N, CA, C and O atoms as a GROMACS GRO file, in nm:
protein
  204
    1MET      N    1   0.335  -1.456  -0.259
    1MET     CA    2   0.218  -1.459  -0.174
    1MET      C    3   0.127  -1.572  -0.221
    1MET      O    4   0.096  -1.584  -0.340
    2ASN      N    5   0.085  -1.656  -0.126
    2ASN     CA    6   0.000  -1.768  -0.164
    2ASN      C    7  -0.148  -1.731  -0.158
    2ASN      O    8  -0.184  -1.619  -0.120
    3ILE      N    9  -0.233  -1.823  -0.197
    3ILE     CA   10  -0.377  -1.797  -0.207
    3ILE      C   11  -0.438  -1.765  -0.070
    3ILE      O   12  -0.527  -1.681  -0.062
    4LYS      N   13  -0.391  -1.830   0.037
    4LYS     CA   14  -0.445  -1.803   0.170
    4LYS      C   15  -0.412  -1.660   0.215
    4LYS      O   16  -0.495  -1.592   0.274
    5GLU      N   17  -0.290  -1.616   0.186
    5GLU     CA   18  -0.252  -1.480   0.221
    5GLU      C   19  -0.334  -1.379   0.142
    5GLU      O   20  -0.382  -1.280   0.197
    6ARG      N   21  -0.351  -1.403   0.013
    6ARG     CA   22  -0.430  -1.312  -0.070
    6ARG      C   23  -0.575  -1.309  -0.026
    6ARG      O   24  -0.638  -1.203  -0.025
    7PHE      N   25  -0.629  -1.425   0.010
    7PHE     CA   26  -0.766  -1.433   0.059
    7PHE      C   27  -0.783  -1.353   0.188
    7PHE      O   28  -0.877  -1.276   0.202
    8GLY      N   29  -0.692  -1.371   0.281
    8GLY     CA   30  -0.698  -1.299   0.408
    8GLY      C   31  -0.690  -1.149   0.390
    8GLY      O   32  -0.762  -1.074   0.455
    9ILE      N   33  -0.602  -1.105   0.301
    9ILE     CA   34  -0.589  -0.962   0.272
    9ILE      C   35  -0.718  -0.909   0.211
    9ILE      O   36  -0.763  -0.800   0.246
   10LYS      N   37  -0.778  -0.984   0.120
   10LYS     CA   38  -0.901  -0.941   0.055
   10LYS      C   39  -1.018  -0.935   0.153
   10LYS      O   40  -1.097  -0.841   0.148
   11VAL      N   41  -1.028  -1.033   0.242
   11VAL     CA   42  -1.134  -1.030   0.344
   11VAL      C   43  -1.121  -0.903   0.428
   11VAL      O   44  -1.220  -0.834   0.452
   12LYS      N   45  -0.999  -0.873   0.471
   12LYS     CA   46  -0.978  -0.753   0.553
   12LYS      C   47  -1.009  -0.626   0.475
   12LYS      O   48  -1.071  -0.534   0.528
   13GLN      N   49  -0.965  -0.619   0.349
   13GLN     CA   50  -0.993  -0.501   0.266
   13GLN      C   51  -1.143  -0.478   0.252
   13GLN      O   52  -1.192  -0.367   0.271
   14LEU      N   53  -1.216  -0.583   0.219
   14LEU     CA   54  -1.360  -0.570   0.200
   14LEU      C   55  -1.431  -0.535   0.330
   14LEU      O   56  -1.523  -0.454   0.330
   15ARG      N   57  -1.388  -0.596   0.440
   15ARG     CA   58  -1.448  -0.566   0.570
   15ARG      C   59  -1.427  -0.419   0.604
   15ARG      O   60  -1.520  -0.351   0.649
   16GLU      N   61  -1.306  -0.370   0.584
   16GLU     CA   62  -1.276  -0.230   0.616
   16GLU      C   63  -1.349  -0.134   0.522
   16GLU      O   64  -1.394  -0.028   0.566
   17GLN      N   65  -1.362  -0.169   0.394
   17GLN     CA   66  -1.436  -0.085   0.299
   17GLN      C   67  -1.581  -0.067   0.342
   17GLN      O   68  -1.640   0.039   0.324
   18LYS      N   69  -1.638  -0.173   0.399
   18LYS     CA   70  -1.776  -0.168   0.446
   18LYS      C   71  -1.788  -0.100   0.582
   18LYS      O   72  -1.898  -0.071   0.628
   19GLY      N   73  -1.674  -0.074   0.645
   19GLY     CA   74  -1.676  -0.011   0.777
   19GLY      C   75  -1.714  -0.108   0.888
   19GLY      O   76  -1.761  -0.066   0.994
   20PHE      N   77  -1.695  -0.238   0.863
   20PHE     CA   78  -1.731  -0.341   0.961
   20PHE      C   79  -1.614  -0.368   1.054
   20PHE      O   80  -1.498  -0.371   1.012
   21SER      N   81  -1.645  -0.388   1.180
   21SER     CA   82  -1.546  -0.443   1.273
   21SER      C   83  -1.546  -0.595   1.255
   21SER      O   84  -1.637  -0.650   1.192
   22THR      N   85  -1.446  -0.660   1.309
   22THR     CA   86  -1.448  -0.807   1.301
   22THR      C   87  -1.568  -0.862   1.378
   22THR      O   88  -1.625  -0.964   1.340
   23GLU      N   89  -1.607  -0.794   1.485
   23GLU     CA   90  -1.723  -0.839   1.562
   23GLU      C   91  -1.852  -0.827   1.481
   23GLU      O   92  -1.936  -0.917   1.483
   24HIS      N   93  -1.868  -0.715   1.410
   24HIS     CA   94  -1.989  -0.698   1.328
   24HIS      C   95  -1.992  -0.802   1.215
   24HIS      O   96  -2.095  -0.863   1.190
   25LEU      N   97  -1.879  -0.821   1.148
   25LEU     CA   98  -1.873  -0.922   1.042
   25LEU      C   99  -1.905  -1.059   1.099
   25LEU      O  100  -1.973  -1.140   1.034
   26SER      N  101  -1.856  -1.086   1.217
   26SER     CA  102  -1.884  -1.213   1.283
   26SER      C  103  -2.034  -1.232   1.304
   26SER      O  104  -2.089  -1.339   1.279
   27ASN      N  105  -2.099  -1.127   1.351
   27ASN     CA  106  -2.243  -1.135   1.376
   27ASN      C  107  -2.324  -1.156   1.249
   27ASN      O  108  -2.417  -1.236   1.248
   28VAL      N  109  -2.291  -1.085   1.142
   28VAL     CA  110  -2.371  -1.096   1.020
   28VAL      C  111  -2.335  -1.220   0.938
   28VAL      O  112  -2.415  -1.264   0.855
   29SER      N  113  -2.217  -1.277   0.960
   29SER     CA  114  -2.177  -1.395   0.882
   29SER      C  115  -2.188  -1.525   0.960
   29SER      O  116  -2.171  -1.634   0.904
   30ASN      N  117  -2.217  -1.514   1.092
   30ASN     CA  118  -2.226  -1.632   1.178
   30ASN      C  119  -2.093  -1.710   1.179
   30ASN      O  120  -2.093  -1.833   1.182
   31VAL      N  121  -1.983  -1.635   1.177
   31VAL     CA  122  -1.849  -1.693   1.186
   31VAL      C  123  -1.782  -1.630   1.309
   31VAL      O  124  -1.792  -1.510   1.331
   32ASP      N  125  -1.716  -1.712   1.387
   32ASP     CA  126  -1.651  -1.663   1.509
   32ASP      C  127  -1.554  -1.548   1.479
   32ASP      O  128  -1.479  -1.553   1.382
   33ARG      N  129  -1.558  -1.445   1.563
   33ARG     CA  130  -1.474  -1.326   1.546
   33ARG      C  131  -1.326  -1.362   1.544
   33ARG      O  132  -1.249  -1.308   1.465
   34ASN      N  133  -1.286  -1.453   1.631
   34ASN     CA  134  -1.146  -1.494   1.636
   34ASN      C  135  -1.104  -1.565   1.507
   34ASN      O  136  -0.990  -1.551   1.462
   35TYR      N  137  -1.196  -1.641   1.450
   35TYR     CA  138  -1.166  -1.711   1.325
   35TYR      C  139  -1.147  -1.610   1.211
   35TYR      O  140  -1.058  -1.626   1.128
   36ILE      N  141  -1.232  -1.508   1.207
   36ILE     CA  142  -1.218  -1.403   1.105
   36ILE      C  143  -1.083  -1.335   1.120
   36ILE      O  144  -1.012  -1.312   1.022
   37SER      N  145  -1.049  -1.302   1.243
   37SER     CA  146  -0.920  -1.238   1.270
   37SER      C  147  -0.805  -1.328   1.225
   37SER      O  148  -0.708  -1.281   1.164
   38ASP      N  149  -0.815  -1.455   1.255
   38ASP     CA  150  -0.710  -1.548   1.215
   38ASP      C  151  -0.699  -1.561   1.063
   38ASP      O  152  -0.589  -1.572   1.010
   39ILE      N  153  -0.812  -1.558   0.994
   39ILE     CA  154  -0.810  -1.563   0.847
   39ILE      C  155  -0.737  -1.440   0.793
   39ILE      O  156  -0.652  -1.450   0.704
   40GLU      N  157  -0.772  -1.325   0.849
   40GLU     CA  158  -0.708  -1.202   0.802
   40GLU      C  159  -0.559  -1.202   0.829
   40GLU      O  160  -0.482  -1.142   0.754
   41LYS      N  161  -0.517  -1.268   0.934
   41LYS     CA  162  -0.375  -1.274   0.970
   41LYS      C  163  -0.309  -1.401   0.919
   41LYS      O  164  -0.192  -1.426   0.948
   42VAL      N  165  -0.383  -1.482   0.844
   42VAL     CA  166  -0.337  -1.608   0.787
   42VAL      C  167  -0.281  -1.700   0.896
   42VAL      O  168  -0.174  -1.759   0.880
   43LYS      N  169  -0.354  -1.709   1.007
   43LYS     CA  170  -0.311  -1.797   1.116
   43LYS      C  171  -0.379  -1.933   1.112
   43LYS      O  172  -0.330  -2.029   1.172
   44LYS      N  173  -0.488  -1.943   1.042
   44LYS     CA  174  -0.560  -2.070   1.038
   44LYS      C  175  -0.503  -2.156   0.928
   44LYS      O  176  -0.535  -2.135   0.810
   45THR      N  177  -0.421  -2.253   0.964
   45THR     CA  178  -0.366  -2.343   0.863
   45THR      C  179  -0.471  -2.440   0.813
   45THR      O  180  -0.453  -2.504   0.710
   46SER      N  181  -0.583  -2.450   0.887
   46SER     CA  182  -0.688  -2.541   0.845
   46SER      C  183  -0.785  -2.477   0.746
   46SER      O  184  -0.882  -2.540   0.704
   47LEU      N  185  -0.759  -2.351   0.710
   47LEU     CA  186  -0.846  -2.284   0.614
   47LEU      C  187  -0.840  -2.358   0.482
   47LEU      O  188  -0.735  -2.366   0.418
   48ASN      N  189  -0.953  -2.413   0.442
   48ASN     CA  190  -0.960  -2.486   0.316
   48ASN      C  191  -1.035  -2.405   0.213
   48ASN      O  192  -1.151  -2.369   0.233
   49LEU      N  193  -0.968  -2.376   0.105
   49LEU     CA  194  -1.031  -2.303  -0.004
   49LEU      C  195  -1.051  -2.401  -0.120
   49LEU      O  196  -0.955  -2.448  -0.180
   50ASN      N  197  -1.174  -2.429  -0.148
   50ASN     CA  198  -1.205  -2.517  -0.260
   50ASN      C  199  -1.238  -2.431  -0.380
   50ASN      O  200  -1.350  -2.383  -0.396
   51LEU      N  201  -1.139  -2.412  -0.465
   51LEU     CA  202  -1.158  -2.327  -0.583
   51LEU      C  203  -1.169  -2.411  -0.706
   51LEU      O  204  -1.186  -2.358  -0.816
   0.00000   0.00000   0.00000
């Protein structure tokens, strides 16, 4: 499992722990709901993680 997959899984875990929908997370983070969904599903190949 690569870093993008682990990141996406962690975002989804934390979102679900807080009881947030992707739409609610989108509203509070000012990030498009579809982009959040794509991150969780590791669909965004343009996701850049500067670690």
